[in-house]
KOLDONU-297356 format. One record per residue (C-alpha): residue number from 1; residue in one letter; x, y, z. Coordinates in steps of 0.25 Angstrom, whole numbers, plus 5000, padded with zeros to 4 digits. Layout:
// residues N
@pos: NUM, code: A, X: X, Y: Y, Z: Z
...
// end
This chain:
// residues 368
@pos: 1, code: M, X: 4957, Y: 5017, Z: 5054
@pos: 2, code: K, X: 4964, Y: 5030, Z: 5051
@pos: 3, code: K, X: 4965, Y: 5033, Z: 5035
@pos: 4, code: V, X: 4978, Y: 5040, Z: 5032
@pos: 5, code: I, X: 4981, Y: 5049, Z: 5020
@pos: 6, code: V, X: 4996, Y: 5048, Z: 5017
@pos: 7, code: G, X: 5002, Y: 5059, Z: 5007
@pos: 8, code: I, X: 5008, Y: 5048, Z: 4998
@pos: 9, code: S, X: 5019, Y: 5054, Z: 4989
@pos: 10, code: G, X: 5024, Y: 5041, Z: 4981
@pos: 11, code: G, X: 5036, Y: 5043, Z: 4989
@pos: 12, code: V, X: 5042, Y: 5031, Z: 5000
@pos: 13, code: D, X: 5038, Y: 5040, Z: 5013
@pos: 14, code: S, X: 5023, Y: 5043, Z: 5011
@pos: 15, code: S, X: 5023, Y: 5030, Z: 5006
@pos: 16, code: V, X: 5030, Y: 5025, Z: 5018
@pos: 17, code: A, X: 5021, Y: 5035, Z: 5026
@pos: 18, code: A, X: 5008, Y: 5026, Z: 5020
@pos: 19, code: L, X: 5015, Y: 5011, Z: 5023
@pos: 20, code: L, X: 5015, Y: 5015, Z: 5038
@pos: 21, code: L, X: 5004, Y: 5020, Z: 5041
@pos: 22, code: K, X: 4997, Y: 5011, Z: 5032
@pos: 23, code: K, X: 5002, Y: 4999, Z: 5040
@pos: 24, code: E, X: 4998, Y: 5008, Z: 5053
@pos: 25, code: G, X: 4986, Y: 5003, Z: 5051
@pos: 26, code: Y, X: 4980, Y: 5016, Z: 5045
@pos: 27, code: L, X: 4970, Y: 5017, Z: 5031
@pos: 28, code: V, X: 4981, Y: 5025, Z: 5024
@pos: 29, code: E, X: 4978, Y: 5033, Z: 5011
@pos: 30, code: G, X: 4988, Y: 5039, Z: 5003
@pos: 31, code: L, X: 4986, Y: 5053, Z: 4993
@pos: 32, code: F, X: 4997, Y: 5058, Z: 4984
@pos: 33, code: M, X: 4998, Y: 5072, Z: 4981
@pos: 34, code: R, X: 5000, Y: 5078, Z: 4967
@pos: 35, code: N, X: 5004, Y: 5093, Z: 4969
@pos: 36, code: W, X: 5011, Y: 5094, Z: 4958
@pos: 37, code: D, X: 5006, Y: 5098, Z: 4941
@pos: 38, code: S, X: 5015, Y: 5105, Z: 4933
@pos: 39, code: S, X: 5005, Y: 5107, Z: 4924
@pos: 40, code: L, X: 4993, Y: 5110, Z: 4934
@pos: 41, code: N, X: 5005, Y: 5120, Z: 4940
@pos: 42, code: N, X: 5009, Y: 5125, Z: 4924
@pos: 43, code: D, X: 4994, Y: 5129, Z: 4923
@pos: 44, code: I, X: 4997, Y: 5137, Z: 4936
@pos: 45, code: L, X: 5006, Y: 5148, Z: 4931
@pos: 46, code: G, X: 5003, Y: 5147, Z: 4916
@pos: 47, code: N, X: 5015, Y: 5142, Z: 4912
@pos: 48, code: P, X: 5013, Y: 5130, Z: 4902
@pos: 49, code: N, X: 5029, Y: 5128, Z: 4899
@pos: 50, code: I, X: 5035, Y: 5122, Z: 4911
@pos: 51, code: N, X: 5046, Y: 5113, Z: 4910
@pos: 52, code: N, X: 5047, Y: 5097, Z: 4910
@pos: 53, code: V, X: 5055, Y: 5098, Z: 4923
@pos: 54, code: D, X: 5042, Y: 5103, Z: 4929
@pos: 55, code: I, X: 5035, Y: 5085, Z: 4929
@pos: 56, code: C, X: 5034, Y: 5084, Z: 4944
@pos: 57, code: P, X: 5033, Y: 5067, Z: 4946
@pos: 58, code: Q, X: 5022, Y: 5066, Z: 4956
@pos: 59, code: E, X: 5015, Y: 5056, Z: 4946
@pos: 60, code: K, X: 5027, Y: 5048, Z: 4949
@pos: 61, code: D, X: 5026, Y: 5051, Z: 4963
@pos: 62, code: Y, X: 5011, Y: 5046, Z: 4963
@pos: 63, code: N, X: 5013, Y: 5034, Z: 4955
@pos: 64, code: D, X: 5024, Y: 5028, Z: 4966
@pos: 65, code: A, X: 5011, Y: 5034, Z: 4977
@pos: 66, code: L, X: 5001, Y: 5025, Z: 4969
@pos: 67, code: E, X: 5011, Y: 5013, Z: 4970
@pos: 68, code: V, X: 5015, Y: 5012, Z: 4986
@pos: 69, code: C, X: 5000, Y: 5016, Z: 4988
@pos: 70, code: K, X: 4997, Y: 5002, Z: 4982
@pos: 71, code: K, X: 5005, Y: 4997, Z: 4989
@pos: 72, code: L, X: 5000, Y: 5000, Z: 5002
@pos: 73, code: D, X: 4987, Y: 4997, Z: 4998
@pos: 74, code: I, X: 4981, Y: 5010, Z: 5002
@pos: 75, code: K, X: 4973, Y: 5022, Z: 4991
@pos: 76, code: L, X: 4981, Y: 5033, Z: 4987
@pos: 77, code: N, X: 4976, Y: 5046, Z: 4984
@pos: 78, code: R, X: 4979, Y: 5056, Z: 4974
@pos: 79, code: I, X: 4977, Y: 5072, Z: 4974
@pos: 80, code: D, X: 4981, Y: 5085, Z: 4970
@pos: 81, code: F, X: 4985, Y: 5095, Z: 4977
@pos: 82, code: V, X: 4993, Y: 5102, Z: 4963
@pos: 83, code: K, X: 4987, Y: 5117, Z: 4963
@pos: 84, code: E, X: 4989, Y: 5117, Z: 4980
@pos: 85, code: Y, X: 5005, Y: 5114, Z: 4979
@pos: 86, code: W, X: 5006, Y: 5124, Z: 4969
@pos: 87, code: D, X: 4997, Y: 5134, Z: 4978
@pos: 88, code: Y, X: 5001, Y: 5131, Z: 4990
@pos: 89, code: V, X: 5017, Y: 5127, Z: 4989
@pos: 90, code: F, X: 5022, Y: 5128, Z: 4975
@pos: 91, code: K, X: 5017, Y: 5142, Z: 4973
@pos: 92, code: Y, X: 5024, Y: 5145, Z: 4988
@pos: 93, code: F, X: 5036, Y: 5139, Z: 4983
@pos: 94, code: L, X: 5037, Y: 5149, Z: 4972
@pos: 95, code: D, X: 5033, Y: 5162, Z: 4977
@pos: 96, code: E, X: 5044, Y: 5157, Z: 4988
@pos: 97, code: L, X: 5054, Y: 5157, Z: 4978
@pos: 98, code: K, X: 5049, Y: 5169, Z: 4972
@pos: 99, code: K, X: 5053, Y: 5176, Z: 4985
@pos: 100, code: G, X: 5068, Y: 5170, Z: 4984
@pos: 101, code: R, X: 5065, Y: 5160, Z: 4996
@pos: 102, code: T, X: 5067, Y: 5146, Z: 4998
@pos: 103, code: P, X: 5053, Y: 5139, Z: 4999
@pos: 104, code: N, X: 5050, Y: 5125, Z: 5003
@pos: 105, code: P, X: 5039, Y: 5119, Z: 4998
@pos: 106, code: D, X: 5040, Y: 5106, Z: 5004
@pos: 107, code: I, X: 5034, Y: 5111, Z: 5016
@pos: 108, code: M, X: 5022, Y: 5121, Z: 5010
@pos: 109, code: C, X: 5018, Y: 5107, Z: 5004
@pos: 110, code: N, X: 5018, Y: 5101, Z: 5016
@pos: 111, code: K, X: 5010, Y: 5111, Z: 5023
@pos: 112, code: Y, X: 4999, Y: 5112, Z: 5011
@pos: 113, code: I, X: 4997, Y: 5102, Z: 5002
@pos: 114, code: K, X: 5003, Y: 5089, Z: 5010
@pos: 115, code: F, X: 4995, Y: 5095, Z: 5023
@pos: 116, code: D, X: 4986, Y: 5103, Z: 5020
@pos: 117, code: F, X: 4981, Y: 5098, Z: 5006
@pos: 118, code: F, X: 4984, Y: 5084, Z: 5010
@pos: 119, code: I, X: 4978, Y: 5082, Z: 5022
@pos: 120, code: K, X: 4964, Y: 5089, Z: 5016
@pos: 121, code: E, X: 4964, Y: 5077, Z: 5005
@pos: 122, code: A, X: 4967, Y: 5067, Z: 5014
@pos: 123, code: K, X: 4955, Y: 5070, Z: 5025
@pos: 124, code: K, X: 4947, Y: 5070, Z: 5011
@pos: 125, code: L, X: 4951, Y: 5057, Z: 5011
@pos: 126, code: G, X: 4948, Y: 5053, Z: 5024
@pos: 127, code: A, X: 4961, Y: 5054, Z: 5029
@pos: 128, code: D, X: 4962, Y: 5054, Z: 5048
@pos: 129, code: F, X: 4979, Y: 5056, Z: 5045
@pos: 130, code: I, X: 4986, Y: 5060, Z: 5033
@pos: 131, code: A, X: 5002, Y: 5055, Z: 5033
@pos: 132, code: T, X: 5014, Y: 5059, Z: 5022
@pos: 133, code: G, X: 5030, Y: 5053, Z: 5023
@pos: 134, code: H, X: 5033, Y: 5063, Z: 5031
@pos: 135, code: Y, X: 5044, Y: 5062, Z: 5039
@pos: 136, code: A, X: 5042, Y: 5068, Z: 5052
@pos: 137, code: K, X: 5033, Y: 5064, Z: 5065
@pos: 138, code: I, X: 5019, Y: 5071, Z: 5070
@pos: 139, code: E, X: 5019, Y: 5067, Z: 5087
@pos: 140, code: N, X: 5013, Y: 5073, Z: 5098
@pos: 141, code: G, X: 5006, Y: 5085, Z: 5089
@pos: 142, code: Y, X: 5020, Y: 5089, Z: 5086
@pos: 143, code: L, X: 5028, Y: 5087, Z: 5070
@pos: 144, code: K, X: 5040, Y: 5081, Z: 5073
@pos: 145, code: K, X: 5053, Y: 5078, Z: 5065
@pos: 146, code: S, X: 5053, Y: 5064, Z: 5059
@pos: 147, code: Y, X: 5063, Y: 5051, Z: 5064
@pos: 148, code: D, X: 5069, Y: 5054, Z: 5050
@pos: 149, code: T, X: 5075, Y: 5067, Z: 5054
@pos: 150, code: N, X: 5084, Y: 5066, Z: 5041
@pos: 151, code: K, X: 5069, Y: 5064, Z: 5034
@pos: 152, code: D, X: 5062, Y: 5073, Z: 5044
@pos: 153, code: Q, X: 5051, Y: 5084, Z: 5035
@pos: 154, code: T, X: 5046, Y: 5092, Z: 5048
@pos: 155, code: Y, X: 5052, Y: 5101, Z: 5041
@pos: 156, code: F, X: 5043, Y: 5102, Z: 5028
@pos: 157, code: L, X: 5032, Y: 5102, Z: 5039
@pos: 158, code: S, X: 5034, Y: 5112, Z: 5046
@pos: 159, code: Q, X: 5023, Y: 5121, Z: 5039
@pos: 160, code: V, X: 5011, Y: 5109, Z: 5041
@pos: 161, code: S, X: 5001, Y: 5114, Z: 5054
@pos: 162, code: K, X: 4998, Y: 5108, Z: 5064
@pos: 163, code: E, X: 4983, Y: 5105, Z: 5060
@pos: 164, code: Q, X: 4991, Y: 5099, Z: 5047
@pos: 165, code: L, X: 4998, Y: 5089, Z: 5054
@pos: 166, code: K, X: 4985, Y: 5084, Z: 5061
@pos: 167, code: N, X: 4982, Y: 5067, Z: 5057
@pos: 168, code: V, X: 4997, Y: 5069, Z: 5051
@pos: 169, code: L, X: 5002, Y: 5055, Z: 5051
@pos: 170, code: F, X: 5021, Y: 5054, Z: 5048
@pos: 171, code: P, X: 5023, Y: 5040, Z: 5046
@pos: 172, code: L, X: 5038, Y: 5043, Z: 5043
@pos: 173, code: G, X: 5040, Y: 5051, Z: 5055
@pos: 174, code: D, X: 5046, Y: 5038, Z: 5064
@pos: 175, code: I, X: 5058, Y: 5030, Z: 5055
@pos: 176, code: D, X: 5068, Y: 5037, Z: 5043
@pos: 177, code: K, X: 5067, Y: 5037, Z: 5030
@pos: 178, code: K, X: 5075, Y: 5024, Z: 5029
@pos: 179, code: E, X: 5064, Y: 5016, Z: 5034
@pos: 180, code: V, X: 5053, Y: 5022, Z: 5027
@pos: 181, code: R, X: 5062, Y: 5018, Z: 5011
@pos: 182, code: E, X: 5065, Y: 5003, Z: 5019
@pos: 183, code: I, X: 5049, Y: 5003, Z: 5024
@pos: 184, code: A, X: 5045, Y: 5007, Z: 5010
@pos: 185, code: K, X: 5055, Y: 4996, Z: 5001
@pos: 186, code: K, X: 5050, Y: 4984, Z: 5012
@pos: 187, code: E, X: 5036, Y: 4987, Z: 5008
@pos: 188, code: G, X: 5038, Y: 4990, Z: 4993
@pos: 189, code: L, X: 5034, Y: 5001, Z: 4992
@pos: 190, code: I, X: 5041, Y: 5008, Z: 4978
@pos: 191, code: T, X: 5043, Y: 5023, Z: 4983
@pos: 192, code: A, X: 5055, Y: 5016, Z: 4994
@pos: 193, code: D, X: 5067, Y: 5019, Z: 4986
@pos: 194, code: K, X: 5059, Y: 5033, Z: 4981
@pos: 195, code: K, X: 5067, Y: 5045, Z: 4981
@pos: 196, code: D, X: 5063, Y: 5056, Z: 4991
@pos: 197, code: S, X: 5056, Y: 5066, Z: 4984
@pos: 198, code: T, X: 5066, Y: 5081, Z: 4983
@pos: 199, code: G, X: 5062, Y: 5095, Z: 4979
@pos: 200, code: I, X: 5048, Y: 5101, Z: 4977
@pos: 201, code: C, X: 5038, Y: 5094, Z: 4985
@pos: 202, code: F, X: 5027, Y: 5086, Z: 4977
@pos: 203, code: I, X: 5036, Y: 5094, Z: 4965
@pos: 204, code: G, X: 5049, Y: 5084, Z: 4965
@pos: 205, code: E, X: 5063, Y: 5085, Z: 4962
@pos: 206, code: R, X: 5066, Y: 5094, Z: 4950
@pos: 207, code: N, X: 5075, Y: 5104, Z: 4944
@pos: 208, code: F, X: 5070, Y: 5114, Z: 4953
@pos: 209, code: K, X: 5076, Y: 5126, Z: 4944
@pos: 210, code: K, X: 5069, Y: 5121, Z: 4930
@pos: 211, code: F, X: 5058, Y: 5118, Z: 4940
@pos: 212, code: L, X: 5057, Y: 5132, Z: 4946
@pos: 213, code: E, X: 5060, Y: 5138, Z: 4935
@pos: 214, code: N, X: 5045, Y: 5134, Z: 4928
@pos: 215, code: Y, X: 5039, Y: 5142, Z: 4940
@pos: 216, code: L, X: 5048, Y: 5155, Z: 4944
@pos: 217, code: P, X: 5057, Y: 5160, Z: 4932
@pos: 218, code: A, X: 5073, Y: 5161, Z: 4934
@pos: 219, code: K, X: 5079, Y: 5175, Z: 4934
@pos: 220, code: V, X: 5094, Y: 5173, Z: 4934
@pos: 221, code: G, X: 5101, Y: 5184, Z: 4943
@pos: 222, code: D, X: 5115, Y: 5187, Z: 4949
@pos: 223, code: V, X: 5121, Y: 5177, Z: 4962
@pos: 224, code: V, X: 5129, Y: 5187, Z: 4969
@pos: 225, code: D, X: 5139, Y: 5183, Z: 4980
@pos: 226, code: I, X: 5135, Y: 5190, Z: 4993
@pos: 227, code: D, X: 5149, Y: 5193, Z: 4998
@pos: 228, code: T, X: 5154, Y: 5201, Z: 4986
@pos: 229, code: N, X: 5141, Y: 5205, Z: 4979
@pos: 230, code: K, X: 5148, Y: 5200, Z: 4964
@pos: 231, code: V, X: 5140, Y: 5194, Z: 4956
@pos: 232, code: I, X: 5144, Y: 5179, Z: 4952
@pos: 233, code: G, X: 5132, Y: 5173, Z: 4947
@pos: 234, code: K, X: 5120, Y: 5170, Z: 4940
@pos: 235, code: H, X: 5106, Y: 5162, Z: 4949
@pos: 236, code: N, X: 5095, Y: 5157, Z: 4941
@pos: 237, code: G, X: 5084, Y: 5162, Z: 4950
@pos: 238, code: L, X: 5083, Y: 5166, Z: 4964
@pos: 239, code: M, X: 5073, Y: 5154, Z: 4968
@pos: 240, code: Y, X: 5083, Y: 5144, Z: 4965
@pos: 241, code: Y, X: 5092, Y: 5148, Z: 4975
@pos: 242, code: T, X: 5091, Y: 5148, Z: 4990
@pos: 243, code: I, X: 5098, Y: 5152, Z: 5003
@pos: 244, code: G, X: 5113, Y: 5144, Z: 5008
@pos: 245, code: Q, X: 5111, Y: 5135, Z: 4994
@pos: 246, code: R, X: 5123, Y: 5130, Z: 4989
@pos: 247, code: R, X: 5121, Y: 5120, Z: 4979
@pos: 248, code: G, X: 5117, Y: 5121, Z: 4966
@pos: 249, code: L, X: 5120, Y: 5134, Z: 4964
@pos: 250, code: D, X: 5123, Y: 5136, Z: 4948
@pos: 251, code: I, X: 5129, Y: 5154, Z: 4951
@pos: 252, code: G, X: 5144, Y: 5151, Z: 4949
@pos: 253, code: G, X: 5154, Y: 5155, Z: 4960
@pos: 254, code: N, X: 5160, Y: 5146, Z: 4970
@pos: 255, code: K, X: 5146, Y: 5135, Z: 4972
@pos: 256, code: D, X: 5152, Y: 5127, Z: 4982
@pos: 257, code: K, X: 5152, Y: 5141, Z: 4993
@pos: 258, code: M, X: 5140, Y: 5146, Z: 4987
@pos: 259, code: F, X: 5129, Y: 5150, Z: 4995
@pos: 260, code: I, X: 5117, Y: 5156, Z: 4990
@pos: 261, code: V, X: 5112, Y: 5167, Z: 5002
@pos: 262, code: G, X: 5103, Y: 5175, Z: 4995
@pos: 263, code: K, X: 5095, Y: 5181, Z: 4984
@pos: 264, code: N, X: 5088, Y: 5196, Z: 4981
@pos: 265, code: L, X: 5076, Y: 5195, Z: 4974
@pos: 266, code: D, X: 5077, Y: 5210, Z: 4970
@pos: 267, code: K, X: 5090, Y: 5207, Z: 4960
@pos: 268, code: N, X: 5089, Y: 5193, Z: 4960
@pos: 269, code: I, X: 5101, Y: 5189, Z: 4965
@pos: 270, code: L, X: 5106, Y: 5177, Z: 4972
@pos: 271, code: Y, X: 5117, Y: 5178, Z: 4984
@pos: 272, code: V, X: 5126, Y: 5169, Z: 4984
@pos: 273, code: S, X: 5140, Y: 5167, Z: 4997
@pos: 274, code: F, X: 5153, Y: 5159, Z: 4994
@pos: 275, code: G, X: 5153, Y: 5151, Z: 5009
@pos: 276, code: D, X: 5146, Y: 5149, Z: 5019
@pos: 277, code: N, X: 5144, Y: 5164, Z: 5026
@pos: 278, code: E, X: 5136, Y: 5171, Z: 5033
@pos: 279, code: Y, X: 5125, Y: 5176, Z: 5024
@pos: 280, code: L, X: 5120, Y: 5162, Z: 5026
@pos: 281, code: Y, X: 5117, Y: 5163, Z: 5040
@pos: 282, code: S, X: 5105, Y: 5167, Z: 5048
@pos: 283, code: T, X: 5101, Y: 5168, Z: 5062
@pos: 284, code: S, X: 5085, Y: 5170, Z: 5060
@pos: 285, code: C, X: 5073, Y: 5170, Z: 5052
@pos: 286, code: I, X: 5060, Y: 5174, Z: 5051
@pos: 287, code: V, X: 5050, Y: 5163, Z: 5048
@pos: 288, code: D, X: 5036, Y: 5166, Z: 5044
@pos: 289, code: T, X: 5024, Y: 5156, Z: 5040
@pos: 290, code: L, X: 5026, Y: 5148, Z: 5051
@pos: 291, code: N, X: 5018, Y: 5134, Z: 5056
@pos: 292, code: F, X: 5020, Y: 5127, Z: 5068
@pos: 293, code: N, X: 5013, Y: 5115, Z: 5069
@pos: 294, code: C, X: 5013, Y: 5114, Z: 5083
@pos: 295, code: D, X: 5012, Y: 5120, Z: 5096
@pos: 296, code: L, X: 5024, Y: 5124, Z: 5101
@pos: 297, code: R, X: 5032, Y: 5139, Z: 5098
@pos: 298, code: P, X: 5049, Y: 5136, Z: 5104
@pos: 299, code: T, X: 5056, Y: 5149, Z: 5104
@pos: 300, code: K, X: 5069, Y: 5140, Z: 5102
@pos: 301, code: C, X: 5068, Y: 5127, Z: 5093
@pos: 302, code: Q, X: 5074, Y: 5122, Z: 5080
@pos: 303, code: A, X: 5072, Y: 5123, Z: 5065
@pos: 304, code: K, X: 5076, Y: 5120, Z: 5051
@pos: 305, code: F, X: 5080, Y: 5130, Z: 5041
@pos: 306, code: R, X: 5080, Y: 5118, Z: 5030
@pos: 307, code: Y, X: 5075, Y: 5104, Z: 5028
@pos: 308, code: R, X: 5087, Y: 5097, Z: 5037
@pos: 309, code: Q, X: 5092, Y: 5106, Z: 5043
@pos: 310, code: D, X: 5096, Y: 5105, Z: 5057
@pos: 311, code: D, X: 5088, Y: 5109, Z: 5067
@pos: 312, code: I, X: 5092, Y: 5124, Z: 5071
@pos: 313, code: D, X: 5089, Y: 5130, Z: 5086
@pos: 314, code: V, X: 5079, Y: 5142, Z: 5082
@pos: 315, code: E, X: 5074, Y: 5153, Z: 5090
@pos: 316, code: I, X: 5060, Y: 5158, Z: 5086
@pos: 317, code: E, X: 5053, Y: 5170, Z: 5090
@pos: 318, code: Y, X: 5040, Y: 5172, Z: 5088
@pos: 319, code: L, X: 5037, Y: 5184, Z: 5077
@pos: 320, code: N, X: 5024, Y: 5185, Z: 5076
@pos: 321, code: D, X: 5013, Y: 5173, Z: 5071
@pos: 322, code: K, X: 5021, Y: 5172, Z: 5058
@pos: 323, code: E, X: 5034, Y: 5173, Z: 5059
@pos: 324, code: I, X: 5043, Y: 5168, Z: 5067
@pos: 325, code: L, X: 5060, Y: 5171, Z: 5071
@pos: 326, code: V, X: 5069, Y: 5159, Z: 5071
@pos: 327, code: K, X: 5083, Y: 5162, Z: 5078
@pos: 328, code: Y, X: 5094, Y: 5154, Z: 5076
@pos: 329, code: E, X: 5110, Y: 5152, Z: 5076
@pos: 330, code: K, X: 5116, Y: 5155, Z: 5063
@pos: 331, code: V, X: 5109, Y: 5146, Z: 5051
@pos: 332, code: K, X: 5112, Y: 5145, Z: 5035
@pos: 333, code: A, X: 5104, Y: 5148, Z: 5026
@pos: 334, code: V, X: 5090, Y: 5151, Z: 5032
@pos: 335, code: T, X: 5082, Y: 5156, Z: 5020
@pos: 336, code: P, X: 5067, Y: 5162, Z: 5018
@pos: 337, code: G, X: 5057, Y: 5153, Z: 5013
@pos: 338, code: Q, X: 5062, Y: 5140, Z: 5018
@pos: 339, code: A, X: 5057, Y: 5134, Z: 5032
@pos: 340, code: C, X: 5059, Y: 5135, Z: 5047
@pos: 341, code: V, X: 5053, Y: 5123, Z: 5052
@pos: 342, code: L, X: 5054, Y: 5124, Z: 5069
@pos: 343, code: Y, X: 5058, Y: 5111, Z: 5077
@pos: 344, code: D, X: 5056, Y: 5110, Z: 5093
@pos: 345, code: K, X: 5065, Y: 5099, Z: 5092
@pos: 346, code: D, X: 5058, Y: 5087, Z: 5085
@pos: 347, code: I, X: 5044, Y: 5094, Z: 5083
@pos: 348, code: C, X: 5044, Y: 5102, Z: 5070
@pos: 349, code: I, X: 5035, Y: 5115, Z: 5075
@pos: 350, code: G, X: 5032, Y: 5123, Z: 5062
@pos: 351, code: G, X: 5040, Y: 5131, Z: 5055
@pos: 352, code: G, X: 5037, Y: 5143, Z: 5045
@pos: 353, code: I, X: 5046, Y: 5150, Z: 5032
@pos: 354, code: I, X: 5058, Y: 5158, Z: 5035
@pos: 355, code: K, X: 5054, Y: 5172, Z: 5030
@pos: 356, code: E, X: 5066, Y: 5180, Z: 5033
@pos: 357, code: V, X: 5082, Y: 5176, Z: 5037
@pos: 358, code: R, X: 5091, Y: 5185, Z: 5047
@pos: 359, code: K, X: 5103, Y: 5186, Z: 5051
@pos: 360, code: N, X: 5105, Y: 5192, Z: 5067
@pos: 361, code: N, X: 5091, Y: 5199, Z: 5064
@pos: 362, code: K, X: 5094, Y: 5204, Z: 5050
@pos: 363, code: K, X: 5088, Y: 5200, Z: 5038
@pos: 364, code: L, X: 5096, Y: 5192, Z: 5028
@pos: 365, code: W, X: 5094, Y: 5202, Z: 5015
@pos: 366, code: Y, X: 5097, Y: 5190, Z: 5006
@pos: 367, code: L, X: 5090, Y: 5180, Z: 5011
@pos: 368, code: L, X: 5076, Y: 5184, Z: 5006
// end
């Protein structure tokens, strides 16, 4: 009997993944990862006074995971990756924000935690396979989009290598979210109606601004209308804003038509524009931190520059081993720090991180 170690998070997806694998005849064990500890992280920072907003719900998730595994009659193991998460994911997140970029920590969490340290621990437990509740598929050695295209998570798996994807199972790849919840209810799992987790991976839902203030001191600066060069208000810190953002802006003016279009780190200026104008559009970008999880290297394919975005036809120019130039028709709010994920139809071939954004072969100076 083949042994599978399933990443059990305390949510409905991983619960049903474990259930389905057990029904398929695998010897299933769960492994709960604890990746956030406020007190330890405070020690790393030398800051014992982080406010009470920094309280993690992981113990509740662990208790839910215990109940699920008890119901399924499988063993639940537990491992702490707190330091690893800080070193490889959260520090990267903070460093990118300091540069004025818009990082995606969930992608790095998959790369370094779920499909690196987790796999190593699973092998110590005698795993033949590891499994997660991701909505994705592996077919003929390719990472492919899931049946439920609305929940597809291949975007977040784009930095996982071909080697890391060996002996990985995605039990939810051929069903949709509705069916997952129906299965959980039918089997009496306590996670059946549990709300999907949102926010930063493993840190959970928080007041983002208050949470970041614990780690990056806010610096108030001017908000400037890029068309008139007039100061129209104040921002609370450049790291709280991303290119193309139009919601949640508390900086005055006609908020219904205001967009973030740029940042100047040296002068601590946030640039905005009124209306959906040309400042938000680009025609190419330089992508680095490349990862390809298969042997495909197309010159024409599709790409996503943010999660849930429709696939966009692109042309790829391979500049060197570390960078590619991705060319496309006008696309809105392509943003440095975010992921560019490449697809050949339903195959996710990998991707990288957007380094520089261009329009008509010229770097957009206001997009860092």
